[in-house]
C-alpha positions as CSV (number, residue, x, y, z in Angstrom):
1,M,138.9,78.0,-48.0
2,A,136.1,76.8,-51.3
3,M,136.3,73.2,-50.4
4,G,135.7,74.1,-46.5
5,R,132.1,72.8,-46.7
6,I,133.0,69.4,-48.0
7,N,133.2,67.6,-44.7
8,G,132.4,63.8,-44.1
9,E,128.9,64.4,-42.6
10,N,128.0,66.1,-45.7
11,V,130.1,63.0,-48.0
12,A,128.3,60.8,-46.4
13,G,124.6,62.8,-46.0
14,A,125.1,62.5,-49.6
15,A,125.9,59.2,-49.6
16,F,122.9,58.1,-47.4
17,L,120.5,59.8,-49.8
18,V,121.9,58.9,-53.3
19,F,121.9,55.2,-51.8
20,S,118.4,55.5,-50.5
21,G,116.8,56.8,-53.9
22,L,118.6,54.0,-56.0
23,F,116.9,51.3,-53.1
24,L,113.5,53.7,-53.5
25,A,113.5,52.7,-57.9
26,A,114.6,49.4,-57.5
27,S,111.1,49.1,-54.7
28,M,109.3,50.5,-57.5
29,V,110.4,47.1,-60.1
30,N,110.9,44.6,-57.5
31,P,107.8,43.8,-54.5
32,V,110.4,42.1,-52.4
33,I,112.6,45.5,-52.0
34,A,109.1,47.3,-51.9
35,S,108.3,45.2,-48.7
36,V,111.2,46.5,-46.1
37,R,110.4,50.6,-47.7
38,V,110.0,51.9,-44.7
39,V,113.8,51.3,-44.6
40,F,114.2,53.4,-47.1
41,Y,113.1,56.3,-45.1
42,V,114.8,55.7,-42.5
43,L,118.3,56.2,-44.9
44,V,116.7,59.2,-46.2
45,A,116.1,61.0,-42.1
46,A,119.7,59.6,-41.6
47,G,120.8,60.8,-45.3
48,I,119.0,64.9,-43.9
49,A,120.2,64.2,-40.4
50,L,124.1,63.9,-41.4
51,L,123.6,66.7,-43.8
52,F,122.6,69.2,-41.3
53,L,125.3,67.4,-38.5
54,G,127.9,68.8,-41.3
55,Y,126.6,72.1,-42.5
56,R,126.1,72.1,-38.6
57,T,130.1,71.5,-37.9
58,Y,131.2,74.1,-40.9
59,R,129.0,76.7,-39.0
60,H,131.0,76.1,-35.4
61,E,134.6,75.5,-37.6
62,Q,134.3,78.8,-38.9
63,Q,133.3,80.1,-35.8
64,V,136.2,79.1,-33.7
65,A,138.4,80.2,-37.0
66,V,136.8,84.1,-36.6
67,I,137.2,84.0,-32.3
68,E,140.7,82.4,-32.3
């Protein structure tokens, strides 16, 4: 069960982080995109929160499996 740590929250969190990283890189080139840079930091925070939620979900599922 090596792939048990990969769940939907982890995938979504990683996608948010990659997507916001691409936008942050684009904001360094384009001043119009740079004007909404705060939104990209919100995406980074959401990505980190989703990764944390995925980790907690994984830990909860492991704990429930041990109890049963």
